[in-house]
N, C-alpha and C positions, 0 to 999 in steps of 0.2 A: 100540757098536752095529755089528752085522755088516753087511757090504756086501750089499744086496739082489740086485745083479746077479750075484754069485758064490756066494751061499748056496744051501741046499737048496730054498728057496722061490723061486728066481729065475724059475721059470716064471710066477709071478704078475705079474712086471713086464717080461717079455721076450716079444715076439711070436715065434711060430714061422712066421708067414706073412710073405711080403714085403709091402712097402707097397702100398696100393691105387693105382688109377689116379688121378692128381691131377686129371684132367679132370672127375671125378665128385665131387671133394671138396666143392664148394659144395652140390650136391644132397644128398649124404650128411649134411652138417652141418645143412641145413634139415630133413631127415628126422629126425635126432636131436633137434633142437629141438622138432619136432612131437610127439615122444614125451613131451616135457615141456611140452606146450601149455598146461596149466592155469597153470603158473608164468609162462610167456611172456605169456599173455593178461592175467594178473594185473597185470603192469607197466603196462598201459594206464591204470590209475587215476592213475599218476604222469606220464603223457605227454599230449601234445596230439594224438597220432596213434595209430592202431591198430598192433598188432605187425607185421602184414604191410607197412604203410607204413614202419615203422621199419627193418625189415631191407632193404626195397627201396631205401631211401635210402642204405644202406651198400653193398649189392651189387645193382645193378639186375637185375630178373628174379626175385629170390628171393621177393618178395611174391606174385607170380603162382604160384610153386611152392607157397608156403604155402597159398594159397587153393585150389589144385588138390587138395592133400592133405586139406583140410577138406571139400571137395565129395565126394571119394572116400570119406571116412569116414562120410558120411551115407547111402551106398548100402547 
C-alpha cells in the first residue's frame, strides 16, 4: 500500500493551512457536533441527561454554547 503522505493524493490527508487557534478549539468542536445534532440528540434515549448536559459535564460551558447554537438556528 502506498504511503498517503508522500503519494500523488497526499493533498487529501495533509493540510496546507497552519493549525487553528487552540483557544477556539472547544467552540469549534461544539460547532462541529452541532452540525451532527440529530445523531448527538439521538443518544439521549440511552442517557439520563440531555446532550447539552452531557457535554457540559465534560467541559463546563459547552452546554450553554450548544443551547445558544440551537436558539440561533430557530431564528
